C-alpha positions as CSV (number, residue, x, y, z in Angstrom):
1,M,162.0,44.7,175.3
2,G,163.1,42.9,178.4
3,K,166.2,44.9,178.7
4,T,164.3,48.2,178.4
5,K,161.8,47.0,180.9
6,G,164.6,46.1,183.3
7,K,166.2,49.5,182.9
8,A,162.9,51.2,183.6
9,Q,162.3,49.1,186.7
10,Q,165.8,49.9,188.0
11,L,165.1,53.6,187.5
12,K,161.7,53.4,189.3
13,G,163.3,51.5,192.1
14,K,166.1,54.0,192.5
15,T,163.6,56.8,192.6
16,K,161.7,55.0,195.4
17,E,164.9,54.3,197.2
18,E,165.9,58.0,197.1
19,I,162.5,59.2,198.2
20,G,162.5,56.7,201.1
21,S,166.0,57.8,202.1
22,M,165.1,61.5,202.0
23,A,161.8,60.9,203.9
24,D,163.6,58.6,206.4
25,D,161.1,55.9,205.4
26,K,162.9,52.6,205.6
27,G,160.0,50.6,204.1
28,T,159.9,52.7,200.9
29,E,163.7,52.6,200.7
30,M,163.8,48.8,200.9
31,K,161.0,48.5,198.4
32,G,163.0,50.6,196.0
33,R,166.1,48.4,196.6
34,A,164.1,45.3,195.9
35,E,162.6,46.9,192.7
36,K,166.1,47.8,191.5
37,A,167.2,44.2,192.0
38,E,164.2,42.9,190.1
39,G,165.1,45.3,187.3
40,R,168.7,44.0,187.2
41,M,167.4,40.4,187.0
42,E,165.0,41.3,184.2
43,E,167.9,43.0,182.3
44,S,170.2,40.0,182.9
45,K,167.5,37.6,181.7
46,A,167.1,39.6,178.5
47,D,170.9,39.6,178.0
48,A,171.0,35.8,178.4
49,A,168.1,35.3,176.0
50,A,169.9,37.5,173.4
51,R,173.1,35.4,173.8
52,M,171.2,32.2,173.4
53,R,169.5,33.5,170.3
54,K,172.9,34.5,168.9
55,I,174.4,31.0,169.7
56,H,171.4,29.3,168.1
57,D,171.6,31.4,165.0
58,A,175.3,30.8,164.7
59,S,174.8,27.1,164.9
60,R,172.5,27.0,161.8
């Protein structure tokens, strides 16, 4: 679920970034960039957790 949540957050952030860019609203654009970064971190966290589960399962 974390990976899906991260992808959704990235998409939401990209949308905000684009709207801010088109409206020449630097605040909205920066919020969008930050949200995209949070989404990438969430996705990375989910990937790391999946790798750890795989390693743990392989060691049994």
